[in-house]
N, C-alpha and C positions, 0 to 999 in steps of 0.2 A: 174437789177435783180441781185440776189445774184448767185455768181459764185458756182457751184456744183464741179468742178475739179480746180485744181491749173494750171493756163495757162501755167507755166514755166516747168512743169513736163511732161514726156512721161509715158503712162500706156501700159502695155501689157495684151493681153487676158489671163484671169485667176487672174488679180489682183482684190482683195476684193472690191475696190472703183468702179470698172466697173459694180458690180451687180446692182447698182441703175439703170442701164438703160437695163440692160439684161445679162444673163450668157453666158459662152464662146459658147454654141451651138448657142443661139440666136444671137450673133454678127457675127459667121460664116454664119448663113442662110443669114443676112443683107448683108453681103460682096458678097455672091454669087448672090443675088437678084439684087445687085447694089444700094441698099438703106442704111440708116443708117449713122452714122457719118464718116467724112473722115478718112483715115488710110494711112499709108506707109506699103507698102511690101518691105522688105529688105532681099533678099534671101527668106528663109523660114519664117521670123520672120514677125509678125505684130506688128505695133507700132501705138498707137494714141497719138496725142498731146493734151493737156488739153484744149488750146484755142480752137481746133478744136472740142472738145467734147462739150465745153460751148456754142460755136456757135451752133452746132445742137442741144442741149437742148433748146437754146433760140428759134430757128426756130420752134419747135416743141410745144411751149407754147400756150395754149390755153385760152381764157378769158371766163368766164360763160356768158350765154346771159341773164340770169336773167328770161327768158320766162318761165312760168308755164306750166306744162302738162294737 
């Protein structure tokens, strides 16, 4: 699968690249609920690694079943 994020980069909430998976509030809700991509909490800062974001995106990939309704 094509990578959506640069594996070697770190991302912060509010970075425009993260908008592809959710806005700042959605990411905060996911962290509170214990779902969403892995992250680091360094003091009050939240950091996402590109490799973790790509793993999470790949794990949430769905194949269409091809079944007609």
